[in-house]
VOBA-1610 file (N, C-alpha, C; in pm, whole numbers, padded with zeros to 5 digits, always signed):
BEGIN
Met-10934+00949-09470Met-10782+00961-09478Met-10732+00838-09566Ser-10655+00873-09658Ser-10597+00774-09767Ser-10480+00708-09704Asp-10452+00581-09754Asp-10342+00511-09708Asp-10212+00568-09758Val-10096+00516-09697Val-09966+00552-09750Val-09946+00499-09882Thr-09886+00581-09977Thr-09861+00530-10108Thr-09718+00541-10125Glu-09658+00438-10192Glu-09514+00425-10221Glu-09490+00501-10347Pro-09378+00591-10352Pro-09346+00655-10461Pro-09318+00571-10578Thr-09341+00610-10694Thr-09317+00534-10815Thr-09209+00594-10903Gly-09161+00513-11005Gly-09063+00569-11095Gly-08926+00568-11022Val-08908+00498-10926Val-08773+00491-10867Val-08705+00358-10888Gly-08570+00366-10922Gly-08504+00252-10961Gly-08449+00178-10843Ala-08333+00117-10853Ala-08266+00040-10757Ala-08245+00130-10639Pro-08257+00080-10516Pro-08221+00160-10394Pro-08080+00216-10400Arg-08062+00342-10357Arg-07934+00406-10357Arg-07828+00322-10290Gly-07871+00265-10181Gly-07785+00185-10099Gly-07717+00076-10175Ala-07787+00007-10268Ala-07736-00098-10344Ala-07626-00041-10437Arg-07670+00074-10514Arg-07573+00130-10601Arg-07447+00178-10539Ala-07461+00240-10421Ala-07339+00299-10352Ala-07251+00185-10307Gly-07318+00075-10247Gly-07250-00045-10204Gly-07164-00101-10310Ser-07218-00105-10433Ser-07139-00168-10543Ser-07013-00082-10578Arg-07031+00046-10565Arg-06922+00124-10602Arg-06801+00120-10499Ala-06850+00092-10379Ala-06750+00099-10269Ala-06643-00032-10281Gln-06682-00128-10363Gln-06604-00244-10370Gln-06510-00252-10485Gly-06414-00353-10489Gly-06321-00359-10589Gly-06382-00396-10733Pro-06299-00404-10832Pro-06340-00430-10977Pro-06424-00551-10988Ser-06388-00666-10920Ser-06458-00781-10944Ser-06606-00776-10895Thr-06612-00697-10775Thr-06760-00667-10721Thr-06834-00582-10804Arg-06770-00476-10870Arg-06846-00389-10951Arg-06899-00454-11081Ala-06842-00551-11118Ala-06889-00631-11239Ala-07014-00710-11207Gln-07053-00723-11085Gln-07165-00809-11050Gln-07272-00723-10980Ala-07395-00742-11020Ala-07507-00672-10955Ala-07528-00731-10821Pro-07530-00650-10709Pro-07548-00702-10585Pro-07682-00756-10561Ser-07692-00865-10490Ser-07816-00932-10466Ser-07892-00852-10362Lys-08024-00857-10365Lys-08105-00790-10272Lys-08100-00852-10135Gly-08056-00779-10030Gly-08038-00831-09895Gly-08128-00759-09796Gly-08058-00716-09690Gly-08137-00650-09586Gly-08060-00545-09522Gly-08073-00513-09392Gly-08016-00407-09326Gly-07898-00464-09242Leu-07848-00386-09157Leu-07725-00410-09071Leu-07754-00540-08996Arg-07879-00572-08949Arg-07891-00699-08878Arg-07870-00819-08969Glu-07903-00803-09088Glu-07884-00920-09183Glu-07740-00939-09220Val-07661-00821-09232Val-07519-00829-09239Val-07448-00910-09121Ala-07493-00857-08999Ala-07443-00919-08872Ala-07486-01078-08886Arg-07600-01106-08914Arg-07646-01250-08898Arg-07556-01336-09013Arg-07540-01293-09125Arg-07459-01371-09219Arg-07316-01381-09188Ala-07265-01273-09120Ala-07118-01273-09088Ala-07087-01338-08956Gly-07196-01372-08884Gly-07181-01440-08758Gly-07127-01361-08649Val-07165-01229-08637Val-07115-01137-08544Val-07238-01054-08488Ser-07216-00980-08385Ser-07321-00898-08326Ser-07346-00777-08417Val-07466-00711-08396Val-07487-00589-08482Val-07388-00475-08450Thr-07355-00466-08325Thr-07253-00365-08297Thr-07119-00385-08361Thr-07073-00519-08372Thr-06956-00545-08426Thr-06962-00517-08576Ala-07073-00567-08636Ala-07094-00526-08784Ala-07084-00389-08810Ser-07144-00300-08721Ser-07148-00160-08736Ser-07010-00104-08727His-06941-00143-08637His-06804-00102-08611His-06714-00133-08736Ala-06727-00261-08786Ala-06647-00305-08901Ala-06681-00217-09023Leu-06804-00195-09052Leu-06855-00124-09168Leu-06814+00030-09167Asn-06810+00077-09039Asn-06775+00222-09023Asn-06629+00248-08992Gly-06549+00140-08983Gly-06406+00160-08964Gly-06368+00204-08821Val-06447+00178-08722Val-06418+00215-08583Val-06426+00103-08488Gly-06390+00124-08367Gly-06397+00006-08278Gly-06281-00078-08289Arg-06275-00176-08192Arg-06171-00281-08196Arg-06223-00409-08258Val-06211-00412-08386Val-06252-00533-08468Val-06131-00593-08530Gly-06113-00709-08534Gly-05997-00779-08596Gly-06012-00779-08750Ala-05898-00774-08800Ala-05888-00761-08958Ala-05965-00862-09024Glu-05961-00993-08986Glu-06041-01095-09046Glu-06185-01082-09026Thr-06226-01043-08916Thr-06367-01014-08895Thr-06414-00890-08974Arg-06339-00789-08978Arg-06376-00678-09062Arg-06391-00714-09207Glu-06300-00788-09255Glu-06303-00828-09393Glu-06422-00916-09424Arg-06460-01007-09325Arg-06578-01091-09349Arg-06705-01001-09358Val-06719-00907-09257Val-06841-00829-09254Val-06841-00737-09388Leu-06726-00685-09433Leu-06730-00602-09565Leu-06775-00698-09689Ala-06727-00812-09678Ala-06757-00903-09789Ala-06905-00942-09783Val-06961-00971-09679Val-07109-00991-09668Val-07193-00867-09706Ala-07150-00748-09662Ala-07214-00630-09695Ala-07212-00614-09862Ala-07103-00641-09919Ala-07092-00622-10061Ala-07181-00724-10130Glu-07189-00848-10081Glu-07264-00958-10145Glu-07411-00922-10141Ile-07462-00857-10040Ile-07611-00836-10033Ile-07642-00695-10070Gly-07536-00612-10096Gly-07561-00476-10151Gly-07593-00376-10039Tyr-07530-00410-09920Tyr-07569-00317-09813Tyr-07464-00199-09804Arg-07514-00079-09785Arg-07419+00039-09774Arg-07414+00081-09626Ala-07302+00088-09569Ala-07296+00149-09439Ala-07365+00288-09427Asn-07448+00298-09323Asn-07518+00417-09302Asn-07427+00539-09291Pro-07469+00647-09352Pro-07384+00764-09363Pro-07361+00829-09214Asn-07450+00796-09134Asn-07445+00863-08992Asn-07338+00796-08913Ala-07290+00680-08938Ala-07227+00585-08840Ala-07308+00587-08722Arg-07438+00549-08738Arg-07545+00570-08628Arg-07506+00494-08502Gly-07527+00553-08394Gly-07508+00484-08267Gly-07366+00480-08218Leu-07282+00533-08295Leu-07138+00542-08256Leu-07108+00677-08196Arg-07029+00676-08081Arg-07000+00793-08008Arg-06922+00877-08090Gly-06962+01013-08089Gly-06894+01111-08163Gly-06916+01123-08307Ala-07023+01046-08359Ala-07052+01047-08496Ala-07190+01117-08524Arg-07242+01188-08432Arg-07369+01255-08449Arg-07362+01377-08551Thr-07474+01395-08621Thr-07478+01494-08719Thr-07555+01611-08669Gly-07630+01611-08565Gly-07720+01711-08531Gly-07847+01730-08601Leu-07882+01614-08683Leu-08008+01621-08760Leu-08107+01528-08715Leu-08237+01555-08690Leu-08337+01472-08663Leu-08435+01473-08781Gly-08495+01359-08799Gly-08589+01335-08904Gly-08729+01338-08837Leu-08839+01371-08920Leu-08975+01355-08879Leu-09053+01314-09009Thr-09135+01209-09006Thr-09212+01172-09104Thr-09357+01123-09052His-09452+01125-09141His-09576+01080-09102His-09623+00960-09196Arg-09710+00881-09145Arg-09727+00751-09209Arg-09863+00753-09288Thr-09926+00864-09309Thr-10053+00873-09380Thr-10030+00974-09491Ala-10060+00951-09608Ala-10051+01036-09727Ala-10178+01123-09705Val-10151+01257-09676Val-10254+01352-09652Val-10269+01432-09778Glu-10388+01446-09832Glu-10417+01525-09941Glu-10378+01675-09915Gly-10292+01727-09996Gly-10243+01868-09973Gly-10121+01861-09898Gly-10079+01740-09840Gly-09947+01738-09762Gly-09974+01760-09616Ile-09871+01732-09542Ile-09881+01740-09390Ile-09922+01882-09346Thr-09877+01973-09417Thr-09910+02116-09375Thr-10051+02157-09393Asp-10134+02056-09444Asp-10275+02089-09455Asp-10355+02061-09338Ile-10294+01991-09243Ile-10365+01946-09126Ile-10296+02019-09004Glu-10388+02107-08933Glu-10333+02183-08816Glu-10264+02094-08718Tyr-10327+01977-08689Tyr-10267+01880-08583Tyr-10119+01852-08617Phe-10096+01817-08732Phe-09951+01787-08780Phe-09870+01904-08771Val-09911+02021-08818Val-09832+02142-08827Val-09786+02171-08680Lys-09877+02170-08575Lys-09839+02204-08447Lys-09742+02100-08391Ile-09757+01980-08430Ile-09642+01883-08380Ile-09507+01911-08435Val-09512+01944-08574Val-09378+01975-08642Val-09325+02098-08580Asn-09399+02207-08558Asn-09348+02325-08506Asn-09288+02311-08363Ala-09360+02234-08276Ala-09309+02216-08146Ala-09189+02136-08143Ala-09184+02027-08225Ala-09065+01942-08239Ala-08954+02012-08279Thr-08973+02114-08384Thr-08864+02191-08445Thr-08795+02281-08345Trp-08881+02351-08265Trp-08831+02444-08174Trp-08758+02379-08058Thr-08820+02262-08018Thr-08756+02185-07911Thr-08621+02128-07957Ala-08605+02078-08078Ala-08484+02033-08132Ala-08379+02148-08130Met-08418+02259-08173Met-08329+02373-08183Met-08279+02409-08043Ala-08362+02400-07941Ala-08311+02432-07810Ala-08216+02336-07759His-08209+02218-07817His-08112+02126-07780His-07994+02100-07881Asp-07985+02211-07974Asp-07878+02216-08076Asp-07890+02104-08174Tyr-08010+02078-08212Tyr-08047+01987-08326Tyr-08124+02061-08433Ser-08123+02015-08547Ser-08222+02062-08647Ser-08309+01944-08699Leu-08436+01986-08744Leu-08526+01886-08769Leu-08549+01882-08934Val-08555+01765-08994Val-08583+01761-09133Val-08709+01678-09159Leu-08796+01733-09247Leu-08920+01653-09278Leu-08883+01557-09381Val-08934+01435-09366Val-08903+01314-09461Val-09033+01279-09532Pro-09037+01265-09655Pro-09169+01225-09726Pro-09210+01085-09669Pro-09345+01056-09670Pro-09383+00924-09629Pro-09342+00814-09735Ser-09296+00700-09688Ser-09254+00604-09780Ser-09268+00464-09713Leu-09322+00355-09786Leu-09343+00235-09733Leu-09216+00170-09699Asp-09114+00189-09791Asp-08987+00109-09767Asp-08883+00189-09705Gly-08913+00315-09663Gly-08803+00388-09586Gly-08682+00427-09662Arg-08694+00427-09810Arg-08583+00465-09888Arg-08522+00595-09859Pro-08598+00706-09830Pro-08532+00832-09811Pro-08430+00830-09701Phe-08450+00741-09603Phe-08363+00735-09486Phe-08228+00687-09518Asp-08218+00605-09628Asp-08087+00547-09662Asp-07973+00644-09677Ser-08018+00772-09734Ser-07904+00864-09768Ser-07914+00998-09685Leu-07995+00985-09576Leu-08006+01108-09480Leu-07915+01076-09362Pro-07829+01175-09329Pro-07733+01154-09215Pro-07806+01198-09084Leu-07912+01114-09040Leu-08002+01149-08918Leu-07954+01089-08799Asp-07956+01153-08689Asp-07918+01086-08558Asp-08044+01012-08504Gly-08160+01045-08555Gly-08286+00985-08508Gly-08404+01030-08584Thr-08521+00968-08553Thr-08641+01005-08632Thr-08769+00993-08542Ile-08857+01087-08565Ile-08987+01083-08505Ile-09085+01033-08621Val-09161+00938-08589Val-09252+00877-08685Val-09403+00912-08628Ile-09479+00976-08706Ile-09611+01021-08657Ile-09712+00911-08709Asp-09796+00872-08615Asp-09898+00769-08647Asp-09845+00652-08725Pro-09766+00572-08676Pro-09717+00445-08744Pro-09826+00351-08774Leu-09809+00272-08880Leu-09907+00164-08923Leu-09890+00050-08831Thr-09985-00037-08832Thr-09981-00168-08765Thr-09875-00251-08821Asp-09778-00307-08754Asp-09669-00382-08807Asp-09595-00304-08917Asp-09565-00192-08870Asp-09508-00085-08976Asp-09380-00123-09032Pro-09360-00144-09169Pro-09242-00187-09226Pro-09137-00075-09208Leu-09159+00050-09191Leu-09065+00154-09182Leu-09003+00141-09046Leu-09073+00112-08941Leu-09010+00083-08808Leu-08905-00025-08810Ser-08953-00126-08887Ser-08866-00247-08899Ser-08736-00212-08977Arg-08754-00132-09072Arg-08635-00092-09148Arg-08539+00002-09067Leu-08596+00098-09000Leu-08517+00188-08929Leu-08451+00123-08804Ser-08518+00023-08752Ser-08458-00056-08642Ser-08346-00139-08695Gly-08356-00193-08809Gly-08249-00264-08872Gly-08135-00192-08905Met-08155-00053-08931Met-08048+00035-08970Met-07982+00098-08842Gly-08032+00070-08728Gly-07992+00118-08610Gly-08012+00264-08570Val-08128+00312-08638Val-08171+00447-08620Val-08268+00452-08501Pro-08232+00543-08397Pro-08324+00562-08292Pro-08454+00619-08345Val-08568+00576-08278Val-08702+00606-08334Val-08790+00635-08211Val-08866+00732-08214Val-08978+00768-08123Val-09101+00794-08222Thr-09208+00728-08173Thr-09341+00751-08246Thr-09431+00831-08170Thr-09521+00902-08234Thr-09641+00961-08179Thr-09761+00872-08229Gly-09834+00816-08137Gly-09921+00706-08173Gly-09830+00583-08153Arg-09894+00462-08173Arg-09826+00344-08156Arg-09848+00236-08270Asp-09752+00166-08298Asp-09762+00042-08389Asp-09833-00054-08303Leu-09952-00093-08325Leu-10027-00169-08235Leu-09988-00321-08230Ser-09913-00353-08323Ser-09859-00489-08319Ser-09729-00492-08234Arg-09670-00384-08207Arg-09543-00377-08125Arg-09558-00247-08029Lys-09664-00242-07958Lys-09676-00122-07888Lys-09580-00099-07768Asp-09508-00212-07731Asp-09406-00201-07629Asp-09271-00209-07681Ala-09256-00208-07805Ala-09116-00229-07876Ala-09044-00096-07894Phe-09120+00007-07911Phe-09048+00139-07932Phe-09092+00250-07835Pro-09015+00346-07806Pro-09062+00467-07732Pro-09166+00539-07798Trp-09272+00597-07737Trp-09371+00665-07799Trp-09427+00769-07706Val-09502+00873-07760Val-09576+00973-07702Val-09718+00968-07761Asp-09823+00969-07677Asp-09956+00958-07722Asp-10053+01024-07629Asn-10178+01044-07683Asn-10290+01080-07593Asn-10338+00946-07525Glu-10413+00955-07420Glu-10491+00834-07358Glu-10620+00849-07444Leu-10609+00785-07565Leu-10729+00811-07648Leu-10860+00734-07607Ser-10838+00631-07535Ser-10959+00568-07483Ser-11022+00648-07383Thr-10953+00719-07299Thr-11013+00823-07200Thr-11068+00928-07280Cys-11005+00977-07390Cys-11052+01091-07466Cys-11195+01053-07527Ala-11191+00942-07576Ala-11325+00887-07636Ala-11439+00876-07527Val-11401+00829-07420Val-11508+00817-07315Val-11561+00953-07279Ala-11457+01063-07266Ala-11498+01188-07226Ala-11603+01252-07331Ala-11575+01224-07464Ala-11668+01263-07564Ala-11804+01196-07562Leu-11803+01071-07534Leu-11930+00989-07530Leu-12005+01028-07402Asp-11939+01046-07292Asp-12007+01094-07165Asp-12068+01226-07184His-11997+01311-07263His-12055+01449-07282His-12179+01444-07355Leu-12185+01364-07468Leu-12306+01347-07546Leu-12413+01284-07455Ala-12381+01187-07382Ala-12488+01135-07298Ala-12541+01236-07200Ala-12467+01324-07147Ala-12506+01410-07054Ala-12589+01523-07117Thr-12591+01545-07247Thr-12673+01641-07314Thr-12806+01575-07346Gly-12829+01447-07312Gly-12962+01391-07338Gly-12948+01301-07464Ala-12845+01278-07537Ala-12839+01189-07657Ala-12866+01048-07607Arg-12945+00969-07692Arg-12983+00832-07656Arg-12921+00731-07753Arg-12897+00778-07871Arg-12845+00685-07975Arg-12708+00744-08023Ile-12604+00712-07967Ile-12479+00772-07997Ile-12398+00681-08092Gly-12366+00739-08206Gly-12286+00649-08296Gly-12141+00697-08307Leu-12060+00610-08371Leu-11920+00637-08398Leu-11893+00629-08552Leu-11821+00743-08594Leu-11772+00733-08739Leu-11626+00732-08729Thr-11557+00625-08778Thr-11412+00619-08764Thr-11357+00583-08897Gly-11215+00567-08912Gly-11164+00526-09039Gly-11117+00383-09041Ser-11050+00345-09144Ser-10998+00222-09167Ser-10854+00213-09186Thr-10780+00296-09120Thr-10639+00314-09140Thr-10551+00190-09073Gly-10618+00133-08960Gly-10538+00042-08877Gly-10441+00110-08793Gln-10442+00243-08789Gln-10364+00314-08693Gln-10417+00318-08558Ser-10334+00346-08468Ser-10383+00336-08320Ser-10502+00434-08287Tyr-10505+00551-08344Tyr-10610+00637-08301Tyr-10749+00582-08337Asp-10754+00517-08459Asp-10875+00460-08508Asp-10926+00343-08415Glu-10835+00256-08394Glu-10851+00133-08318Glu-10886+00162-08168Asp-10812+00262-08107Asp-10842+00306-07980Asp-10983+00358-07958Ala-11032+00440-08066Ala-11162+00500-08058Ala-11273+00386-08061Glu-11248+00293-08157Glu-11342+00182-08170Glu-11351+00100-08039Arg-11249+00069-08002Arg-11242-00023-07874Arg-11307+00051-07750Ala-11275+00175-07730Ala-11336+00259-07628Ala-11489+00279-07643Tyr-11524+00296-07772Tyr-11669+00308-07802Tyr-11746+00173-07777Leu-11692+00068-07818Leu-11770-00058-07794Leu-11777-00093-07639Asp-11663-00059-07568Asp-11667-00094-07413Asp-11765+00004-07356Trp-11764+00128-07406Trp-11864+00226-07341Trp-12012+00171-07363Cys-12042+00142-07483Cys-12174+00098-07521Cys-12214-00023-07429Gly-12118-00114-07412Gly-12144-00230-07337Gly-12179-00198-07184Arg-12098-00100-07129Arg-12124-00059-06995Arg-12247+00013-06978Ala-12282+00101-07073Ala-12395+00182-07058Ala-12528+00119-07121Gly-12512+00003-07177Gly-12635-00064-07231Gly-12696+00018-07344Arg-12594+00082-07430Arg-12638+00156-07538Arg-12628+00068-07675Pro-12706+00108-07777Pro-12688+00033-07904Pro-12563+00066-07981Val-12500-00029-08047Val-12381+00001-08121Val-12420+00045-08267Leu-12387+00182-08281Leu-12424+00243-08417Leu-12293+00294-08482Met-12225+00208-08568Met-12088+00241-08597Met-12065+00226-08750Asp-11991+00313-08800Asp-11944+00290-08952Asp-11807+00333-08967Arg-11729+00280-09071Arg-11607+00327-09098Arg-11587+00388-09242Ala-11512+00487-09246Ala-11483+00543-09382Ala-11366+00461-09437Glu-11387+00402-09550Glu-11285+00319-09617Glu-11168+00407-09661Ser-11051+00361-09647Ser-10934+00428-09685Ser-10937+00468-09830Gly-10906+00604-09857Gly-10913+00649-09997Gly-11045+00687-10042Thr-11148+00672-09962Thr-11290+00726-09994Thr-11333+00844-09914Asp-11433+00901-09976Asp-11493+01014-09914Asp-11567+00972-09782Ser-11537+01026-09673Ser-11593+00995-09550Ser-11755+01022-09544Ala-11788+01108-09632Ala-11936+01144-09640Ala-12017+01027-09666Ala-11972+00929-09739Ala-12037+00804-09771Ala-12083+00737-09637Ala-11966+00726-09550Ala-12002+00653-09425Ala-12102+00729-09346Ala-12071+00869-09347Ala-12165+00947-09267Ala-12318+00934-09319His-12326+00934-09440His-12454+00918-09497His-12527+00778-09457Arg-12443+00676-09471Arg-12501+00538-09422Arg-12559+00554-09282Leu-12473+00607-09192Leu-12516+00611-09048Leu-12648+00692-09043Leu-12649+00819-09117Leu-12763+00906-09078Leu-12884+00871-09158Thr-12877+00769-09233Thr-13000+00729-09304Thr-13049+00584-09252Arg-12988+00547-09151Arg-13030+00422-09082Arg-13180+00432-09023Ala-13247+00327-09017Ala-13379+00335-08954Ala-13375+00382-08813Asp-13267+00336-08743Asp-13234+00373-08601Asp-13127+00481-08596Arg-13151+00587-08680Arg-13058+00687-08686Arg-13000+00747-08560Pro-12864+00760-08561Pro-12800+00816-08428Pro-12850+00965-08406Asp-12869+01003-08288Asp-12905+01136-08259Asp-12779+01216-08208Ala-12660+01144-08206Ala-12539+01204-08182Ala-12433+01127-08242Leu-12317+01195-08279Leu-12198+01118-08343Leu-12074+01158-08274Tyr-11979+01059-08252Tyr-11848+01084-08218Tyr-11768+01045-08342Val-11707+01157-08397Val-11628+01141-08525Val-11489+01148-08502Val-11414+01044-08524Val-11266+01039-08488Val-11180+01148-08553Met-11209+01171-08686Met-11126+01263-08763Met-11197+01396-08776Glu-11130+01506-08759Glu-11170+01641-08779Glu-11237+01662-08912Lys-11176+01619-09022Lys-11232+01631-09150Lys-11349+01557-09167Phe-11356+01436-09101Phe-11476+01360-09109Phe-11596+01438-09053Gly-11579+01525-08944Gly-11686+01606-08886Gly-11732+01703-08994Phe-11644+01765-09067Phe-11673+01858-09165Phe-11765+01799-09265Ala-11731+01673-09309Ala-11813+01598-09414Ala-11947+01569-09351Thr-11956+01532-09231Thr-12079+01488-09164Thr-12176+01602-09162Leu-12118+01722-09132Leu-12218+01842-09139Leu-12271+01866-09267Ala-12197+01833-09373Ala-12247+01854-09519Ala-12347+01754-09536Val-12339+01629-09491Val-12445+01536-09505Val-12573+01571-09425Cys-12555+01619-09310Cys-12662+01663-09239Cys-12753+01776-09307Arg-12675+01861-09376Arg-12742+01967-09454Arg-12816+01910-09567Glu-12753+01815-09630Glu-12805+01739-09746Glu-12941+01675-09704Leu-12943+01606-09595Leu-13052+01531-09533Leu-13161+01624-09473Gly-13129+01747-09459Gly-13227+01844-09386Gly-13222+01817-09232Leu-13115+01760-09178Leu-13102+01752-09030Leu-13029+01865-08959Asp-13093+01912-08859Asp-13040+02014-08783Asp-12930+01972-08688Val-12823+02056-08676Val-12718+02029-08580Val-12708+02145-08484Pro-12743+02134-08359Pro-12744+02013-08287Pro-12881+01953-08262Gly-12988+02010-08318Gly-13126+01979-08290Gly-13153+01831-08310Asp-13122+01794-08435Asp-13149+01645-08472Asp-13026+01553-08446Val-12904+01616-08471Val-12789+01528-08463Val-12678+01619-08391Gln-12625+01566-08292Gln-12514+01629-08228Gln-12374+01570-08279Ile-12268+01651-08277Ile-12145+01610-08337Ile-12027+01652-08255Val-11942+01541-08213Val-11812+01582-08146Val-11699+01523-08235Val-11601+01596-08258Val-11487+01548-08340Val-11367+01523-08243Gly-11288+01418-08303Gly-11188+01372-08208Gly-11052+01451-08206Ala-11049+01551-08287Ala-10925+01641-08285Ala-10972+01785-08321Asp-10925+01879-08247Asp-10956+02028-08265Asp-10859+02071-08382Gly-10912+02181-08454Gly-10840+02248-08554Gly-10911+02342-08633Glu-10861+02390-08740Glu-10933+02495-08808Glu-11063+02453-08871Phe-11070+02325-08921Phe-11206+02277-08974Phe-11324+02283-08863Ala-11267+02239-08744Ala-11378+02243-08636Ala-11414+02382-08599Arg-11321+02467-08593Arg-11345+02601-08548Arg-11426+02686-08650Ser-11397+02660-08775Ser-11464+02734-08885Ser-11597+02683-08940Ala-11629+02561-08884Ala-11750+02495-08929Ala-11875+02585-08876Arg-11981+02566-08941Arg-12116+02634-08892Arg-12217+02518-08877Pro-12264+02492-08758Pro-12210+02546-08636Pro-12066+02496-08600Glu-11998+02569-08508Glu-11870+02525-08468Glu-11869+02387-08397Leu-11785+02303-08422Leu-11779+02162-08386Leu-11711+02156-08235Thr-11789+02093-08153Thr-11738+02050-08030Thr-11615+01947-08067Ala-11501+01961-07990Ala-11379+01889-08036Ala-11289+01856-07906Leu-11213+01753-07924Leu-11114+01723-07834Leu-10975+01792-07867Asp-10927+01865-07776Asp-10799+01924-07786Asp-10688+01825-07739Leu-10620+01769-07834Leu-10515+01656-07821Leu-10381+01705-07780Ala-10375+01838-07758Ala-10245+01908-07717Ala-10127+01868-07817Pro-10139+01887-07944Pro-10034+01846-08034Pro-09905+01914-08010Glu-09908+02036-07951Glu-09773+02105-07932Glu-09698+02030-07828Glu-09781+01982-07727Glu-09705+01910-07614Glu-09657+01768-07663Ile-09742+01711-07754Ile-09690+01578-07816Ile-09563+01601-07892Gly-09560+01713-07968Gly-09433+01732-08053Gly-09324+01770-07967Arg-09333+01851-07852Arg-09225+01883-07760Arg-09178+01757-07698Gln-09260+01674-07649Gln-09220+01551-07563Gln-09165+01457-07658Ala-09203+01450-07785Ala-09154+01346-07871Ala-09003+01378-07908Ala-08988+01512-07935Ala-08842+01561-07966Ala-08757+01529-07848Glu-08805+01575-07724Glu-08725+01548-07604Glu-08690+01399-07573Leu-08790+01315-07602Leu-08771+01175-07570Leu-08670+01122-07678Leu-08674+01159-07801Leu-08577+01115-07900Leu-08446+01161-07867Ile-08421+01279-07834Ile-08287+01333-07798Ile-08239+01252-07669Asp-08325+01228-07572Asp-08279+01145-07460Asp-08234+01005-07507Val-08305+00944-07594Val-08274+00816-07645Val-08132+00818-07717Ile-08113+00924-07799Ile-07994+00929-07874Ile-07880+00960-07777Arg-07895+01048-07678Arg-07781+01084-07585Arg-07761+00978-07477Arg-07857+00910-07435Arg-07842+00821-07330Arg-07931+00691-07373Pro-07867+00610-07460Pro-07934+00488-07508Pro-07974+00397-07384Pro-08103+00341-07387Pro-08139+00258-07275Pro-08048+00133-07262Ser-08022+00094-07141Ser-07941-00015-07119Ser-08011-00151-07148Ala-07936-00252-07169Ala-07994-00379-07192Ala-08092-00422-07085Gly-08207-00479-07126Gly-08320-00514-07038Gly-08407-00405-06988Thr-08376-00282-07031Thr-08469-00166-06998Thr-08572-00145-07116Gly-08695-00143-07076Gly-08796-00124-07181Gly-08813+00022-07226Pro-08852+00046-07345Pro-08872+00185-07402Pro-08970+00260-07313Glu-08932+00399-07312Glu-09016+00485-07229Glu-09143+00529-07317His-09258+00539-07241His-09388+00574-07297His-09438+00691-07213Arg-09489+00790-07291Arg-09545+00905-07224Arg-09693+00924-07279Leu-09782+00972-07184Leu-09917+00995-07222Leu-09948+01148-07194Val-10005+01218-07292Val-10038+01361-07282Val-10186+01377-07271Ala-10229+01453-07169Ala-10376+01466-07138Ala-10431+01559-07256Ala-10562+01530-07272Ala-10644+01598-07365Ala-10776+01665-07299Arg-10835+01757-07361Arg-10952+01821-07292Arg-11068+01832-07401Leu-11189+01838-07349Leu-11313+01848-07433Leu-11332+02009-07450Leu-11356+02052-07576Leu-11399+02186-07588Leu-11535+02193-07641Pro-11639+02216-07559Pro-11778+02226-07592Pro-11809+02336-07698Arg-11874+02312-07792Arg-11909+02421-07890Arg-12050+02398-07933Ala-12100+02476-08049Ala-12230+02480-08086Ala-12288+02349-08145Ser-12205+02260-08176Ser-12259+02132-08248Ser-12309+02042-08140Thr-12308+02066-08016Thr-12366+01988-07908Thr-12445+02078-07812Arg-12557+02016-07761Arg-12635+02097-07678Arg-12566+02112-07539Pro-12623+02223-07471Pro-12570+02227-07332Pro-12599+02112-07246Val-12511+02074-07160Val-12527+01969-07057Val-12638+02010-06966Ala-12729+01925-06935Ala-12841+01946-06838Ala-12782+01990-06706Ala-12851+02082-06631Ala-12798+02145-06517Ala-12764+02029-06415Asp-12851+01930-06406Asp-12825+01818-06306Asp-12704+01738-06338Asp-12648+01748-06457Asp-12534+01666-06492Asp-12403+01737-06484Arg-12413+01875-06460Arg-12285+01942-06448Arg-12215+01923-06327
//
């Protein structure tokens, strides 16, 4: 899976240009300096974020002197008031955003897991009188500057994700599926209990008689990769099993990592492969090396989908319930928008159960282990 790539060929942020047009002639003659979001405006003006937001959007009980000071700071740093008047009662637009943090070859619609999340979130939003808009992935969050969104779902955030920082500074309610590992308690999220999922896959392989169980994961730094690695290392430690692990580097073919694992002197006789497409590549490497699946190597992939079901043999997989994740993410976001958490209340976190789907890429579990 490749990293997020920032769009090229884009000039100054729209917010800076619009901010300069909103001011008088003397301001228009000067290029606005690069500043920050709403929080930066509030800090420089010496007011709260709420007061700054009210002043910029012309609502609330803000004194004329304070309003003028906030507007002057906004003009100075090139900040444009958000078109949503976010977080203000009565200013909702009925639009929700959804974006993913990994640039997927072929787009988000090329991966069944994402498609199911989007579909479920869309229908759930409609049931609550909202519409959902897909927003292209971007490191700097620029598309959000000009979209009148009431809130946004972010799929698989990065570690210390700059988009989450930007959205938070803009006052946009956010729910993630997966977690920003550096701030896992800072935002509301919906996720699988992936450590439990990984253990279920590893226990299944052990029950089939596998002795050297390896892990093939990615290098995204996203929570699903890190959860799988941590669970695998813990499991190997408890079970007294050797650690046989490799990572597919971002932007590279996962087949190279699979080849390294399967040509080791202590070759794994089973693999837990975190990404579904990695499993497809692993099958190709097995064919290239003349290894039978599941006779020589058993394979479990960490997410079910079209690739797993259409593979030959079909791949044992974890059903991560993406429809339920999409539904709950949309419901949680709407709850946050309609009933913002009170001060001192932590964000809500929801875990969605997964289940193992045994198929032909793993051997039957011994009768004594059923």
